[in-house]
ROMI-323803 format. One record per residue (C-alpha): y, z, x; residue in three letters; residue number from 1. Coordinates in pm, 1 decimal. Each point is the difference from the previous one (the first is absolute). Example, Ala and Ser with C-alpha at 12.3 -4.5 7.8 and 13.67 -1.06 7.14 Angstrom:
2
R        Y        Z        X rest  nr
R   -450.0    780.0   1230.0  ALA   1
R    344.0    -66.0    137.0  SER   2
***
This chain:
500
R        Y        Z        X rest  nr
R  -1099.6   4546.2   6574.4  MET   1
R   -190.3    181.0   -274.0  PHE   2
R   -336.4    -26.9    180.2  PRO   3
R    167.7    188.2    285.7  THR   4
R     88.3    277.8   -242.1  ILE   5
R   -347.7      1.7   -153.4  ILE   6
R   -157.9     43.0    344.4  SER   7
R    161.2    343.4     13.9  GLY   8
R   -137.2     97.0   -342.5  TRP   9
R   -318.2    146.4    148.6  GLU  10
R    214.1    260.6    173.5  LYS  11
R    140.4    132.3   -328.1  ILE  12
R   -161.4    315.6   -135.8  GLU  13
R   -171.1      0.8   -337.3  PHE  14
R    285.6    197.0   -154.3  GLN  15
R    251.3   -265.5    100.9  SER  16
R   -223.1   -271.0   -145.0  MET  17
R    -10.1    187.1   -329.0  THR  18
R    379.0     19.7     -8.6  VAL  19
R     17.9   -372.5     66.7  GLY  20
R   -238.1    -78.2   -286.4  LEU  21
R    201.7    215.7   -238.6  VAL  22
R    314.6   -187.5    102.7  VAL  23
R   -174.6   -331.6    -62.2  LEU  24
R   -110.0    109.4   -346.6  CYS  25
R    349.1    114.0    -92.0  LEU  26
R    140.8   -323.4    138.4  SER  27
R   -238.8   -199.5   -215.6  PHE  28
R    120.0    183.7   -310.4  LEU  29
R    357.8    -84.7    100.8  MET  30
R   -111.0   -359.4     52.1  PHE  31
R   -125.0    -20.9   -358.1  LEU  32
R    301.3    179.9   -143.9  GLN  33
R    250.9   -226.7    174.5  ARG  34
R   -146.7   -309.0   -161.5  ARG  35
R    199.3     90.5   -310.2  LYS  36
R    291.2   -230.0    -66.2  GLY  37
R     15.7   -365.3     78.7  LYS  38
R     24.6    -40.3    373.8  LEU  39
R     42.0   -343.4    160.9  PRO  40
R   -319.6   -191.1     82.4  PRO  41
R   -177.4     35.7    331.1  GLY  42
R   -337.5    -14.4    168.7  PRO  43
R   -284.2    205.4   -145.0  LYS  44
R    -12.8    342.3    161.7  ALA  45
R   -299.1    210.7     95.6  LEU  46
R    -14.3    368.7    -99.8  PRO  47
R    133.4    230.0    274.0  PHE  48
R     52.6   -289.2    240.3  TRP  49
R    233.2   -212.4   -209.0  GLY  50
R     83.1   -337.3    157.3  ASN  51
R    -22.4    107.4    363.5  LEU  52
R   -293.4   -234.7     61.7  HIS  53
R    228.4   -291.5    -92.7  GLN  54
R    283.2     97.6    234.0  LEU  55
R     15.4    -77.0    370.4  ASP  56
R    102.1    321.8    175.3  ASN  57
R    115.2   -198.9    301.5  LYS  58
R    219.1   -227.6   -210.1  ASP  59
R     82.3    164.6   -332.2  MET  60
R    299.4   -228.5    -52.0  LEU  61
R   -222.5   -308.4     15.5  LYS  62
R   -237.5    153.8   -255.5  SER  63
R    286.5     79.8   -237.4  LEU  64
R    133.6   -354.0     33.8  LYS  65
R   -341.6   -144.0    -87.8  GLU  66
R    -28.7    228.4   -302.4  LEU  67
R    349.6   -102.8   -108.2  SER  68
R   -101.1   -365.0     19.4  ASN  69
R   -287.8     78.9   -235.8  LYS  70
R    149.4    254.5   -240.8  TYR  71
R    372.1    -71.1     18.1  GLY  72
R    300.4    184.4    144.8  PRO  73
R    -79.6    320.4   -192.0  VAL  74
R   -355.9    130.5     21.1  PHE  75
R   -198.0    322.1     20.3  THR  76
R   -220.5    121.1    281.9  ILE  77
R   -189.0    326.4     25.3  TYR  78
R     27.7    179.4    331.0  LEU  79
R   -291.8    232.6    -47.5  GLY  80
R     31.5    135.6   -354.9  PRO  81
R    375.6    -52.6    -16.4  GLN  82
R    147.7   -305.3   -176.7  PRO  83
R    296.7   -159.6    175.0  ASN  84
R    215.9   -270.7   -153.0  VAL  85
R     91.8   -246.7    274.4  VAL  86
R    326.5   -195.0    -11.8  LEU  87
R    -25.0   -316.4    208.2  HIS  88
R    289.7   -236.6     64.7  GLY  89
R    374.7     25.1    -45.8  PHE  90
R     21.5    -44.2   -377.7  LYS  91
R   -251.9    271.8    -84.4  ALA  92
R    146.5    250.2    246.7  VAL  93
R    356.9    -65.5   -114.1  LYS  94
R    -92.0     22.6   -367.5  GLU  95
R   -156.0    342.2     56.0  ALA  96
R    216.4    167.3    265.1  LEU  97
R    335.7   -148.0   -104.6  VAL  98
R    -14.2   -105.5   -364.8  GLU  99
R   -209.4    301.6   -104.9  GLN 100
R    123.3    221.0    283.3  ALA 101
R    -14.6    330.4   -186.4  ASP 102
R   -352.6    -49.1   -136.1  ASN 103
R   -134.1    -81.2    347.9  PHE 104
R    198.3    268.9    184.8  SER 105
R   -281.6    251.1     44.1  GLY 106
R   -167.4     68.6    332.3  ARG 107
R   -367.8    -88.1    -24.2  GLY 108
R   -289.4    202.4    134.2  GLU 109
R     -7.4     22.1    379.6  PHE 110
R   -245.5    280.6     82.5  PRO 111
R     29.7    -23.8    378.6  VAL 112
R    362.4    113.8    -31.0  VAL 113
R    -16.8    204.2   -321.9  PHE 114
R   -246.5    244.8    155.8  ARG 115
R    279.9     98.2    237.3  PHE 116
R    318.9    -43.9   -205.4  THR 117
R   -136.9    118.8   -336.1  GLN 118
R    255.5   -229.6   -162.2  GLY 119
R    299.7    137.1    188.0  ASN 120
R    258.8   -204.4    188.2  GLY 121
R    166.7   -323.1   -107.5  ILE 122
R   -260.6   -265.4     69.2  ALA 123
R   -293.0    162.5   -181.6  PHE 124
R    158.1    203.0   -280.3  SER 125
R     31.6   -103.2   -362.5  ASN 126
R    196.5     78.0   -311.7  GLY 127
R    318.4    206.2     -1.3  GLU 128
R    -71.5    141.8    346.8  LYS 129
R     -1.5   -348.9    149.0  TRP 130
R    320.5   -101.3   -181.4  LYS 131
R    187.3    312.8    112.1  VAL 132
R   -117.4    -19.1    361.8  LEU 133
R     68.1   -372.4     31.1  ARG 134
R    350.3     33.3   -145.4  ARG 135
R     78.0    286.3    236.2  PHE 136
R   -139.6   -181.0    303.0  ALA 137
R    192.6   -319.3    -70.7  LEU 138
R    331.3    182.9    -32.7  VAL 139
R    -63.1    214.1    307.5  THR 140
R   -108.4   -288.2    221.6  LEU 141
R    306.2   -199.3   -101.4  ARG 142
R    223.4    296.3     77.2  ASN 143
R   -151.6     15.1    346.7  PHE 144
R     75.0   -360.3     70.2  GLY 145
R   -298.7   -204.2   -116.2  MET 146
R    142.6   -347.7    -47.1  GLY 147
R    333.1    102.4    152.0  LYS 148
R    169.0    -43.4    334.9  ARG 149
R    -94.9    347.3    123.6  SER 150
R   -372.0    -79.1     -7.0  ILE 151
R     69.6   -346.0    143.2  GLU 152
R    147.5    169.2    307.1  GLU 153
R   -304.8    226.6     19.6  ARG 154
R   -230.9   -303.9      4.1  ILE 155
R    215.2   -174.3    260.0  GLN 156
R    -14.2    307.6    221.2  GLU 157
R   -377.4     23.5    -32.3  GLU 158
R    -35.4   -370.1     78.7  ALA 159
R    184.1     58.2    327.9  GLN 160
R   -240.6    278.4     92.4  PHE 161
R   -281.3   -242.9    -72.9  MET 162
R    149.9   -267.7    224.9  LEU 163
R     -4.6    248.3    286.1  GLU 164
R   -368.1     69.6    -67.2  GLU 165
R    -71.9   -373.7     15.4  PHE 166
R    187.1    -27.3    330.3  ARG 167
R   -205.0    286.5    141.3  ASN 168
R   -320.5   -198.5    -48.7  THR 169
R    113.1   -220.9    293.0  LYS 170
R   -134.9   -308.2   -181.1  GLN 171
R   -355.5    135.1     11.2  LYS 172
R   -221.5    -44.6   -308.3  PRO 173
R      3.0    287.1   -251.1  PHE 174
R   -107.5     81.2   -353.9  ASP 175
R    316.0     17.3   -216.4  PRO 176
R   -150.7    220.2   -273.1  THR 177
R    149.3    335.5     92.5  PHE 178
R    308.3   -151.3    162.8  PHE 179
R     99.3   -129.5   -342.9  LEU 180
R   -114.6    296.3   -207.6  SER 181
R    202.6    243.3    212.7  ARG 182
R    321.2   -194.0    -58.2  ALA 183
R    -58.5    -56.2   -372.0  VAL 184
R   -110.8    356.7    -63.1  SER 185
R    306.9    141.1    171.5  ASN 186
R    221.8   -170.2   -259.1  VAL 187
R   -164.7    174.2   -295.5  ILE 188
R    -26.3    321.9    204.0  CYS 189
R    377.3      3.9     46.5  SER 190
R     42.8    -17.3   -378.8  ILE 191
R   -274.0    243.4    -97.5  VAL 192
R     -0.9    250.6    288.6  PHE 193
R    354.2    -52.7    128.1  GLY 194
R    -99.8   -103.6    350.6  ASN 195
R   -191.0   -257.7    203.3  ARG 196
R   -278.0     75.7    247.1  PHE 197
R    -28.3    -93.1    362.8  GLU 198
R   -255.5   -275.2     50.7  TYR 199
R   -208.6    217.7    232.5  GLU 200
R     -7.1    296.9   -239.4  ASP 201
R   -372.7     77.4    -16.4  LYS 202
R     12.1    144.1   -350.9  ARG 203
R    185.4   -305.0   -126.2  PHE 204
R   -246.0   -239.3    164.2  LEU 205
R   -290.9    196.0   -141.5  SER 206
R    140.7    -30.3   -351.6  LEU 207
R     54.1   -374.2     35.9  LEU 208
R   -361.5    -40.3    109.6  LYS 209
R   -110.6    202.9   -301.1  VAL 210
R    204.0   -222.1   -234.8  ILE 211
R   -139.0   -316.5    157.2  ASN 212
R   -353.7    139.7    -12.8  ASP 213
R     31.1     78.9   -370.8  ASN 214
R    137.5   -345.4    -80.5  PHE 215
R   -297.6   -149.8    185.5  GLN 216
R   -262.8    216.5   -172.1  ILE 217
R    150.5    -32.5   -348.7  MET 218
R     -0.5   -378.5     42.9  SER 219
R   -360.5     -2.1    124.2  SER 220
R   -315.9      2.5   -210.6  ASN 221
R    -22.9    376.5     48.8  TRP 222
R    330.1     41.4   -183.1  GLY 223
R    -96.5   -254.5   -265.7  LYS 224
R   -328.5    172.9    -79.1  PHE 225
R    165.6    340.3    -10.1  TYR 226
R    238.1   -125.6   -268.4  ASN 227
R   -293.9   -135.0   -200.7  ILE 228
R   -251.6    282.3     46.9  PHE 229
R    200.2    307.1    105.5  PRO 230
R   -256.5    250.0   -125.9  GLY 231
R   -277.1   -155.6    206.8  ILE 232
R    209.7    -79.2    306.2  MET 233
R    108.4    364.3     21.3  ASN 234
R   -361.8     78.6     88.5  HIS 235
R    -64.7   -289.9    235.1  LEU 236
R     87.5      3.3    370.5  PRO 237
R    246.3   -252.0    132.1  GLY 238
R    352.4    -56.0    132.8  PRO 239
R    147.9     30.1   -349.8  HIS 240
R      1.4    378.2     45.8  HIS 241
R    246.2    -48.8    283.2  ARG 242
R    259.1   -115.4   -256.0  ILE 243
R     28.9    352.1   -138.8  PHE 244
R      8.0    166.6    339.6  ARG 245
R    278.0   -239.6     96.8  ASN 246
R    193.4     73.8   -318.4  LEU 247
R    -26.1    373.4     68.0  GLU 248
R    149.4    -54.3    346.3  LYS 249
R    289.2   -189.4   -155.8  MET 250
R     47.5    269.5   -263.0  LYS 251
R      8.6    271.4    267.7  THR 252
R    266.9   -192.6    190.0  PHE 253
R    216.9    -41.7   -309.5  VAL 254
R    -38.3    367.9    -94.8  LEU 255
R    116.3    101.2    347.8  GLU 256
R    303.3   -224.6    -37.0  LYS 257
R     77.9    149.9   -341.7  VAL 258
R    -20.7    353.9    140.8  LYS 259
R    236.0    -99.1    280.9  GLU 260
R    242.5   -132.7   -260.6  HIS 261
R    -19.9    316.5   -207.9  GLU 262
R    117.8    211.5    295.6  LYS 263
R    327.3   -192.3     36.1  THR 264
R     34.0   -130.1   -354.8  PHE 265
R    352.8    -18.2   -149.4  GLN 266
R     -5.8   -137.4   -358.0  PRO 267
R    360.5   -119.2     17.2  GLU 268
R    -65.0   -205.0    317.1  CYS 269
R   -327.8   -190.3    -38.6  PRO 270
R   -104.5   -171.1    322.5  ARG 271
R   -287.7   -214.3   -124.5  ASP 272
R   -251.4    -61.6   -279.1  PHE 273
R   -178.2    332.1     49.8  ILE 274
R    324.0    194.7    -32.3  ASP 275
R     84.3   -183.9   -322.9  CYS 276
R   -343.9     79.7   -140.8  PHE 277
R     33.8    367.3     96.3  LEU 278
R    336.6      7.8   -178.6  THR 279
R   -161.0   -145.6   -312.8  LYS 280
R   -281.2    255.6     21.8  MET 281
R    253.3    279.6     20.3  GLN 282
R    187.7   -125.7   -306.4  LYS 283
R   -318.7    -26.7   -205.6  GLU 284
R   -183.8    309.9    123.8  LYS 285
R     23.6    163.2   -345.0  GLU 286
R   -155.9   -300.5   -172.7  ASN 287
R   -381.6     42.3     -9.8  PRO 288
R    -41.4   -366.1    -93.4  LEU 289
R    209.2   -133.4    287.8  SER 290
R   -149.5   -280.5    209.0  SER 291
R    191.6    127.4    301.8  PHE 292
R   -222.2    239.2    192.9  ASN 293
R   -146.5     30.5    346.6  MET 294
R   -306.3   -210.5    -80.0  GLU 295
R    199.4   -294.8   -136.2  THR 296
R    244.3     31.9    290.8  LEU 297
R   -281.3    -30.6    253.2  VAL 298
R   -176.6   -285.4   -180.5  MET 299
R    320.9   -194.3    -64.1  THR 300
R     99.8     35.8    364.9  THR 301
R   -345.9   -119.1    104.6  LEU 302
R     31.8   -302.5   -232.0  ASN 303
R    330.3    -94.8    161.7  LEU 304
R   -122.1     69.4    352.4  PHE 305
R   -322.3   -200.5    -40.1  PHE 306
R    151.6   -283.9   -202.9  GLY 307
R    304.9    -25.5    222.1  GLY 308
R   -212.1    -23.1    313.5  THR 309
R   -316.0   -199.8    -47.4  GLU 310
R     85.0   -292.6   -229.8  THR 311
R    316.5   -106.8    184.2  VAL 312
R   -152.0     40.6    347.7  SER 313
R   -309.7   -194.0   -112.0  THR 314
R    224.6   -276.4   -136.7  THR 315
R    182.6    -20.2    334.9  LEU 316
R   -328.5     -4.1    189.2  ARG 317
R   -134.4   -280.0   -218.7  TYR 318
R    330.9   -184.5     24.4  GLY 319
R      2.8     -1.5    379.5  ILE 320
R   -358.2   -129.4      5.0  LEU 321
R     93.8   -280.4   -241.6  ILE 322
R    303.9    -95.7    208.9  LEU 323
R   -215.3    -19.4    314.4  MET 324
R   -237.9   -226.4   -191.6  LYS 325
R    285.6   -237.4    -87.5  TYR 326
R    234.1    -25.9    302.7  PRO 327
R    193.3   -292.6   -150.9  HIS 328
R    104.1    226.6   -288.8  ILE 329
R     90.5    280.3    238.6  THR 330
R    215.2   -238.2    202.5  GLU 331
R    200.5    -90.1   -310.9  LYS 332
R     57.4    368.6    -65.6  VAL 333
R    114.3     47.4    361.1  HIS 334
R    245.3   -287.4    -38.5  GLN 335
R    144.6    139.9   -322.1  GLU 336
R     35.7    346.7    152.9  ILE 337
R    183.7   -145.6    300.2  ASP 338
R    228.1   -204.6   -224.8  LYS 339
R     92.2    273.5   -250.4  VAL 340
R    -31.0    323.5    198.6  ILE 341
R    -12.9    -94.9    364.2  GLY 342
R   -135.8    232.7    267.3  ARG 343
R    276.8    258.7     28.5  ASN 344
R     -0.6    191.7   -328.3  ARG 345
R   -254.4    157.8   -231.8  CYS 346
R   -119.9   -191.2   -307.3  PRO 347
R    139.1    130.2   -328.9  THR 348
R   -102.8    -28.7   -362.0  VAL 349
R    306.3   -219.5    -59.6  GLU 350
R   -149.0   -256.3    240.0  ASP 351
R   -286.2    -66.6   -240.0  ARG 352
R    211.8   -213.0   -233.4  SER 353
R     93.9   -226.1    293.1  LYS 354
R   -359.2    -33.2    122.6  MET 355
R   -194.7   -180.5   -274.8  PRO 356
R   -288.2   -106.0    223.5  TYR 357
R    -56.6    346.1    144.4  THR 358
R     25.8    151.2   -347.1  ASP 359
R   -256.2   -252.6   -124.0  ALA 360
R   -234.6     87.3    287.1  VAL 361
R     26.5    371.7    -77.8  VAL 362
R    -81.1    -63.6   -367.2  HIS 363
R   -285.5   -232.4     90.9  GLU 364
R   -150.1    264.9    230.6  ILE 365
R     -6.7    242.7   -291.4  GLN 366
R   -138.4   -258.7   -241.7  ARG 367
R   -265.1   -129.4    236.5  PHE 368
R   -124.1    340.0    121.1  SER 369
R      8.5    178.2   -340.3  SER 370
R    -33.9    337.3    171.6  ILE 371
R    -95.5    175.3   -327.2  VAL 372
R   -204.4   -280.8   -161.5  PRO 373
R   -118.8    179.4   -314.3  LEU 374
R    300.9    225.0    -49.8  SER 375
R    -81.3    362.8    -71.2  LEU 376
R   -196.2     29.9   -326.6  PRO 377
R    196.7      9.7   -322.9  HIS 378
R   -109.8    117.8   -340.7  CYS 379
R    135.7    -44.4   -349.8  VAL 380
R    170.9    314.7   -129.9  ILE 381
R    -78.2    -77.9   -364.6  ARG 382
R   -229.6   -229.3   -199.1  ASP 383
R    132.3   -342.8     89.8  THR 384
R    -34.0   -347.7   -147.4  GLN 385
R     -2.6   -256.6    278.2  PHE 386
R    -75.0   -370.3    -42.4  ARG 387
R   -209.0     69.8   -308.7  GLY 388
R   -199.9    281.8    157.3  TYR 389
R     10.4    371.3    -71.9  HIS 390
R     34.7    219.7    308.2  LEU 391
R    -66.3    366.5    -87.7  PRO 392
R    237.9    259.1    141.9  LYS 393
R    -96.9     84.6    358.7  GLY 394
R   -169.0   -335.3     74.8  THR 395
R     21.7    -75.4    372.1  ASN 396
R    190.3   -317.5     89.0  VAL 397
R    -15.3   -187.5    330.9  ILE 398
R    297.9   -233.2     58.9  PRO 399
R   -116.4   -233.0    277.7  VAL 400
R    326.5    -45.1    189.0  LEU 401
R   -158.7   -235.6    252.3  SER 402
R    -86.4   -234.9   -289.0  SER 403
R    369.4     -3.3    -92.4  VAL 404
R     88.8    -90.5    358.9  HIS 405
R   -266.2   -271.2      0.0  ASN 406
R     75.4   -143.8   -341.9  ASP 407
R      9.2   -380.8     46.8  PRO 408
R    246.7    -30.6   -288.5  GLU 409
R    252.5    209.6    191.3  LYS 410
R    -70.6    -88.5    363.9  PHE 411
R    -86.6   -329.7    162.9  LYS 412
R   -321.5     15.5    205.3  ASP 413
R    -10.1    380.9    -35.8  PRO 414
R   -288.5     50.4    243.8  GLU 415
R    220.1   -120.5    286.7  SER 416
R    291.8    172.7    167.5  PHE 417
R    307.0   -198.4    -94.8  ASN 418
R    360.9    133.2     -1.2  PRO 419
R     94.7   -303.6   -213.2  GLU 420
R   -127.1    204.6   -295.3  ASN 421
R    333.4    181.6     14.8  PHE 422
R    232.0   -289.9     84.0  LEU 423
R    153.3   -258.7   -232.9  ASP 424
R     52.0   -369.5     73.9  GLU 425
R    325.2     83.4    180.7  ASN 426
R   -174.9    258.8    219.9  HIS 427
R    173.1    285.9   -173.6  ARG 428
R   -194.0    314.8    -78.2  PHE 429
R   -142.1     10.6   -352.6  LYS 430
R   -157.7    291.3   -181.0  THR 431
R   -335.8    -20.0   -172.7  ASN 432
R    -88.5    222.2   -294.5  GLU 433
R   -362.3      3.9    118.7  ALA 434
R     98.3    192.1    313.3  PHE 435
R   -144.1    347.0    -68.3  MET 436
R    -93.8    178.0    324.3  PRO 437
R    140.4    323.8   -145.7  PHE 438
R   -174.0    -51.7   -337.1  ALA 439
R    218.8    -30.4   -309.7  SER 440
R    101.2    181.1   -314.3  GLY 441
R     43.2    374.9    -32.6  LYS 442
R   -239.3     75.5    286.3  ARG 443
R    181.0   -221.6    248.4  ILE 444
R      7.5    154.9    347.5  CYS 445
R    257.6    277.1     25.6  LEU 446
R    101.6   -107.8    350.1  GLY 447
R     33.6   -374.1    -61.0  GLU 448
R    363.3    -15.4    115.2  GLY 449
R    -70.8    197.1    315.3  LEU 450
R   -310.2   -202.6     84.5  ALA 451
R    177.0   -334.1    -41.9  ARG 452
R    280.3    117.9    227.0  MET 453
R   -242.2    128.8    264.2  GLU 454
R   -214.0   -313.8     14.7  ILE 455
R    301.4   -227.7     42.4  PHE 456
R    186.4    215.1    254.0  LEU 457
R   -301.1     89.3    212.6  PHE 458
R   -134.6   -355.7     17.6  LEU 459
R    334.5   -162.5     76.9  THR 460
R     81.5    261.5    263.9  THR 461
R   -336.7    -47.5    168.8  PHE 462
R     24.2   -379.2     -5.8  LEU 463
R    360.0      7.6    116.9  GLN 464
R   -115.8    168.0    320.1  ASN 465
R   -362.3   -101.1     62.7  PHE 466
R   -259.9   -270.5     -8.2  HIS 467
R   -332.1    140.4   -122.5  PHE 468
R   -287.6   -170.9    178.7  ASN 469
R   -362.0     28.1   -115.1  PRO 470
R   -286.8     57.7    242.9  THR 471
R   -187.3   -298.9   -148.2  VAL 472
R    112.4   -353.9    -80.6  HIS 473
R    202.5     -0.8   -320.9  HIS 474
R   -248.1   -238.0   -163.8  ASN 475
R   -271.9    262.6     48.2  ASP 476
R    186.9    276.4   -181.8  ILE 477
R   -188.9    102.7   -313.9  ASP 478
R    221.8    125.3   -282.5  LEU 479
R   -290.0    117.3   -218.2  THR 480
R     43.0    369.2    -88.2  PRO 481
R   -229.6    229.1    197.3  SER 482
R    -28.1    220.3   -308.3  VAL 483
R     95.8    -82.8   -358.2  SER 484
R      6.6    271.3   -264.2  GLY 485
R    289.2    228.9    -82.5  VAL 486
R    172.3   -189.6    277.2  GLY 487
R    -32.2   -331.6    180.5  ASN 488
R    -12.0    103.7    364.2  LEU 489
R     53.9   -256.4    277.2  PRO 490
R   -259.9    -28.4    274.4  PRO 491
R     63.8    205.7    312.0  THR 492
R    176.2   -202.1    268.0  TYR 493
R    188.2     23.7    327.0  LEU 494
R    329.7   -161.4     90.7  LEU 495
R    249.0     -1.6    281.8  SER 496
R    375.3     39.5    -55.7  ALA 497
R    195.7   -234.6    225.0  VAL 498
R    380.8     38.7      6.0  PRO 499
R    191.7   -306.8   -118.3  ARG 500
***
């Protein structure tokens, strides 16, 4: 990857090169300064470059596992000049994110997003602003049905629209990517914007493509190197610049929606999340220190829109691919659906408790795919003692969630797909404390309840009505992620939807 970037270096003007060298020098000073304290052990780092030469860009998770085998479950790596404390395995992640939840509750450096958000919104803010926005968002989303029957009905309705789209394919092969993202996105849109979009709405489709494109680029080496060397990457050509153009398109869309809301806004009758935020802004307009302003409204809405679209739709896309790979597992799910639900009514959340095998399959899909394998970066909000080490305030922390999901002490044969991981000896569903697809602690995903409901209802509705057939023999299906970075993305594939 990096040689590809270097090949474009000759095109950079002398002035840009000078800026890059200044950035490198400043980074080196930071590198030396950050060695204060007693960080966990790790491989020897090079100035500027850090440990990048010891990490496989095509399989970062494998590299981190190998380093963990050598240095233990808590170790330090330098990504460029920046030290990062890596937490590998269930015990280390739990001890940090759960047992010392407050200390590890900061959002770590993530330049590819910070350049755009400037620390606004829920996902990438810190301190009192983050606490206030998160508390507000949780209350508001609950009031608008997240985790309640009203949103369950919204998901059921959207699933029916999706079934019609599957029928319209006439059993011909198709790529499910934007089929799934349209349905999933419409659920969060109904909460945030107060309405769903027609599947053929060109603006809506364009936004979904932008979201998918950003998830792809951020998870690629272009996104990785931007987060490590933002000053240099700003002056190098490449697709990483498209991230910011895409984000501006999303911001423009949200601003238009906000302006539409302002024209018909009635504080006493809030229709959706935006209305509730506008009400809060109105109440705090005299407070110069308020976190409720137009910029935080836009960024918070974008956080919800992006997070509520891409991760769940990617999970569904990976899940369908896995189920096509293992038809004997899919057949058991079909049998349980027929037994508990039948063919004549919509699946409900209440059905989950009567469907232990299906519930186990859904959990295993999330464990096996680990859609966000490294979590978003954390940082310690104060000087922190952890396992005998001293982590200075602001130290970046990488909780490797995929290592939790592949911890051999918590899961049998973790490299394989096996629903038995979530079933006891009597074939009843059993929970596992190492199940962390939404992270854990104070930074746990805001939309966990909604996402869990969506994945179960969408998958059971689809499987109640269709067989999904791959275009290759099931033994030839490769489940290796096509891209692994911010997200684990499944390979592109085609399928045909055959009515049951």
